[in-house]
N, C-alpha and C positions, 0 to 999 in steps of 0.2 A: 402247379409247380410247389415242390415242398421246400421249406425254409430250413436250412441247416442250424446246428446249434450255435455255430459262430456268428451266423447272420441274427439269430434271435438275440444273442446277448448284445451284439452292436446296436440293433434296433431298439432294444429295451433302454440301454444307456441313452440314446439319443433322445428317446420319448421322455425319459426322466429329467434328461437335460433341459428339454424344451419346456417341460413343466415348471422346473425350477427358474427358468429365465423370465417365463410368463408371471411367475409369482413375484419376482423382483421387480418387474416392470409395474405390475399392480401396486405394489409397495410404494415405489418411487412416484407413480401417478397420484397416489392418495395422500403422500406424506404432506404435513405442514399446512393442511387445509386447502380450500379451494375446490375439492371434490371433483376434479377433471382427471380422467384417466390418462396413462402415458400416451397412447396412440393418438387420441385427439389433441392433446396438448403438443406432443412432439411434431405433429404435422403442420402446426401453425395455422389450422383451419379457423373458420368462424370469425374472421377479422372484421367482418360487416356486421356481426351480431350486435344488438343492442348492448352498450357499455353498462357497467354497473353504476351506482350512484358514486361521484367522486369520493375517494377516502379523505378523511380529515385528520390532520396531524394532531397529536394528543389525545384523540378520541378513538381512531381506528389503529393507530400505531404510534410507537415512541420514535420520534425523529432521530435520524443518525446525527452524529457529531462528526465533522470533518476538521481534524486538528489543523490549524493554521489555514483553514479554508472556510467556505461558506456553502449553503444550499442555494440552488437556484430558485428565484421567486417564481410563482406562476399566479395566474387569474384564472378564474372559471367562466367560460363564455358558453351558454346553452349546454351545460353539463359536461363540456370539454376542458380538461386542464391545459392551459395554454402557457408554453415557455418561450422565451427568446434567448438564443445564443449569438453572441457577436464574436466572430473570429477576427483577431486583430494583434499587432505587435505590442508587447508589454516589456516595460522595464521592470525586472524582477529581482528581488533580493533573496538569495538562498540562505544566507546568514550574514551577520555583520562582518564586512570585509570582502564579500563577494556578491557582485551584482552583474547581470548580464541582460542584453537584449533578446528577448524571447518571443515565440508566439503562443498565444493561449485564447482564452475566451472570456469576455466580459471583464477586461481588465486584469485577469488573473491567470497565474501559472500555479498549478494545473486550473482547469476550468471548474466552475462550481458543481457541486454534486447535485445531480437530478434525482428526485425522489417522488415516488408515487406508490400506487396500490394495484395489486393484481385486479383487473377488470376495469380500470380506469381508461378512458380514452384521453390520448394525449395529442396535442398539436405543438410541434416544436418548429419555430422559425430559426433559420440560421442566416444571418447577415455576414457577408464577406467584406472585411475592411482591410484585408491583407493585399499586398502587391502582386500576388498570384492566385490562380484558381485553387479551389478547395472542394472538400465534400465532407459529409459527416456520416460515419458508419456507427451503428448501434450495436455494439459487440456482445454477442451471445443471445440476443434477443429474437423471439420469434414474431415474424411480421411479414407482410407482403413482400415479395422480391423488390418491387419498385421502391420500397421505403429502406432499403438495406444500405443505401449511401455509398455504393462503390462506383466512383466516378469512370464515365464511359461504359461500364458494363450495366449497371441497374439505373443510372440517371446522367443527364448531362453534368459537367462541372459546374460549380457555382462560380461565376466569374467575379472579379473584384466589383464591388459596389451593388452586386445582385443579393436578394434574399430568397431562399428557397423555403418552401413549407413540406414538413413531413408530418403524416397523421396516421396513427394506428391505435389498436386497443391492446393493452398489455394482458397477455394470456399465460404469464408465468410470474413466479416470484423468485428473489434471490439476489445475488450481487453481480452486476454487469458493468460494463464500462462504455464510452464513446471516445471516438477519435478520428482524426482526419483519415480518409482512405483515398487520397489522391497525393502522389509524390510523398508517400508515408515516410521514406528514409529522411527526407529533409523536414517535413512538417511535424512529424512525431517527435524527431530528435530536437526540435526546437520547443516542443512542450505542449503540443496540441492533443490534450486528452483530458478525461475526467471520469467520475464514477457515476453509476447509475443504479439506483437502489430501488427494487421493487419489493414491497411488503406484502405479505400473504393476506388475502381478502378474509379469510377464516383461520386465524391461527389456533393452534391447539388449545383446548379449554384449560384455563388455568395456567397457561405458559406466558410468562412475561419477562422481557430483558429490560433491566434498569438502566444500562449504558450500551450504546450502539455506535462504534467508532467505524469510520471509512477511511482506509488508507491506501493511497496509490504509491507504489514501488516504482522508481525510475532512475535512470542514469544519464550522464551527461559527458560529453568529451569537451572539457574547457581548459586549454593550456593556461599555465599561470600567467597572469597579466592580460589575457584576451578578454574582449567585451561580448563575444557571441559564442554559443556552443557550435561545435564543429559538426555539421550533420554528414559528413562525408567518412566519419570514423567507422571503422570495423572492429577496432579493439581500442585500448587506451582510454576506457570510460574512466574518469578519474573524479567524478564529482556523483555521489550516491545520495539519493534523497527519499524522504516520505513526505508525501504531498507537496513536493517541490522545495522541501526545506532541509538543510543539513543541520546536524547537532553542532553547536548549541542553540540553533534557531528553531528546533523543532519544540513544539507545545508538548507539555506532559500530558498524560492521560489520567485524569483525576477521577477516582472512584471512591466509594464508600465501602468499609468492611461489610460484607454479606450481599453486596451486589452481584446479580448475575450480568456478566459483561460479555457482549459479543464484539469481536474485532473482524472486520471484513478487509481482506488484503486483495488488492488488485496490481497486476504486475504487467506494465507495458514497456519495460526496459527493451533496449535494442537487441541485446545479445545475452544477457545474463539473468539466470534463475536466481531466487533469493531465499536463503535458508533462515527464517525468522525464528529466533529464540527468545524465550521469555524466562525471566529468573523468578524464582520463588513460588511459582504455581505451575500445575499442568492444565492443559486445556483439552477440549475434544474437538476434533475436526468434524463440522456438522454439515458443511455444504461445500460445492464445488460450483463452478460456473455452468455445470450440467444440471444442477439442482440440489435438493435437500437430500442428506444422507439419512436412511432410516436409522431411528434411534439404535437398533440393534447392530447396526454396521458401523457406528461411529467409534473411532479409536482415539485413546489418550496419546498425547504428545506434549513434550516441552519445546519441540522446535517442529515448524511446518515448512515444507518446501513449496514454494510458490513459482511455478513455471512460467516462463515468457508467454504472454497472451492469456493467462488464466486467473481466475479468482479462487480464493479459499476463505471460508468462514470457520472461524474458531469460537468457542464459548468457554468461560471458565467462572468459577465462583470466587471472588475476591474475599478470601479468608485469611490472609497474612498481611497485617499493616506493615508500611515500610515503602521505601523508594526503591522500586525494582526495575533493573535495565531490561530493555527489549531492543533487540538489534539484528541485524543480518549477520550470520555467524561465518560468512566468508570473509577473512580478516581484513583483506584490502577494501572492503566495502564499508568499513567503519573509520576509514580515513579519507582524506581529501587531496586531490592534486598531487598525489604522490607519482613517482616515476622510476623507472629501472635503468635510466640511460646515465648513471653514474656508478662509481665503483662501490663495492661492498666495503665500508670501513670500519665494520663491527669487529671489535678486537684490536685495531690498529694501534700501535703505541705512537702518539704524536710528539710526546716530549715537548720540546720547545718550538715546534713546527709553526704553530699559530702565531707566536710572537715575532718570528722571522718573517712570515707572509705579510703580516700586518704592516711592516715597514713599507711594503709594496702596495698592499690592498687594504686600506683602513676597514676595521670591522670585520675581517676575515675570520671564520670559523669553521674547522674541520667537523663535518656532520657525522654523527652517528657511531662514535667509537664504541658506545655502550648502549646501542639501541636508539630508538627514536623517542622514547617515552618522555625525555627531559626537554625535548625541543620547544615545547609549548611554553614551559616556564622560563626560557632564555631570552624570550622576546626578540629574537633575532630578525634582521630585516628581511623582508620577502617582497616579491614583485608586487606592484600595485595591483589592486583588484585581485587578490588570491588569499588562500587560506590554508596553505600546507601546514599540517601539524598544529592546527589552531586549538584543538581541544575546548573544553569547556570548564567553568568554575563549578566545583562540587564543595560539600560540606566540610571535607578534609583535605583539599587541594585541587590540582587540576585534573579533570577527567580526561584520560588520554584517548579519547574517541572523537569521532566527527562523523560526517556522512549519515549512513542509515542506522542511527542510533536514537532512542527515546528513552523516556522514563514513565513507568506507571506508578502513580502515587495513590497508595491505598491507606485510608485514614479511618479510624473508628469514630471520632468526633467531628467529622465533616460538616460544615455549615452550609456550603454552597459549591456547586460544581463549577461554577463560572469564575473562580479565583484560585490561583495557584497557592496551596496551603504552605509553601515553604518546604524546607528539608525536614526529614522525619527526626523525631527527638527519640533515640533509642532507650527503652527502659533499661534501668541498673542491671548489669551482668549479662547484657545481650549484645554487647559491642565488642568486636575483636580489638585487641590493645597489645601494646609493647609488654612482653613477657619480663618479670623481675628476676634478678639473680637468684633469689631465694626459690623461686617457682622452679627454675631450671634445676638447680640443685636437688630439690626434693624429688623431682620426677626423673632425675638421672639423664637429663638432656645436656648434651655438650654443643655449644653453638660457636 
């Protein structure tokens, strides 16, 4: 049978495409050390192979920092790293003024960060102290099906007061997560999640990260005055958090000028993606939850979209001293417990309305005639256990942000990473200020 010109062209294109795909797979498999090809890693095989020697923090990797959080401790038993998670109810403070009864692990919301090295054998015990059954899923990890943690599909549920044992060898590196996989809508909405970081066994020669941050992005439905998140919500998520903290309760990310900084974002929000924007620098997107991105394919951004159920790693060189904002750029995600169930009063001329209403309702104040930015300074009464329009103190007044907002503090003369260096002192001539009348006249500006 002869092959026509059209068939030959199509066949050649398919062959070229297949070769390109093979090249990409080989590059992904070899990227970042470890030496395992795409196919053997992707298949999750060799789980019973002899594990490598347990990786040591400070020697084999730079430990991650979980702002407002902690790492899960472990011990080594016969060459296996042994961890223990305890699922339980937790009284959690999102920021001063807002507390709620949540569900978490080891007395924390979110749970502690699990950290290990590619090739480690890990054994993780999960004890259930909740009033309901649960299970734990290792989100994005290659492991035997019976360790995947999906209740009723790959394992029985963990009943209250029971302890289950999970054990597997880590055959990949990157940023992953763990969370409940039983009655997810309820249990994840109440806070049952955490980060799982696996460092490469053989990092690229000469490659070193100075600061490595892990941050879980999540959202909550907590009506003003309520004491528990509402797990039945399908919209109206009004508390947005980084590592279960809202600004001004978020710890700053302290780095030294010249540091290579990695930021690992995980998103286990119920319904929303998060568009994380960083001021003053650009970064490169270096990894997803599918693995490391080859250096030739990394792209620069100042904003990274972190979809629901995904992780994204970015890296940047801290070369600009200052206090730099980092936040979700979905504007309602940097406020807290706001609502749309009241009229839009922007631009409304109230005249003496407030004085008249106060005769009937002492303390009454019409909200938002000129926007919401001045609400935090007014210190108006709000329902107990709520933080609408809270904002946070900054060096020049109230920062009119909340929710998914934090500050990266880059310093030249930093003495320790473990202490907040305070607000940045701007060198002369580098601070925006009120213009003088003479300057306006000279430059022909009419104000």
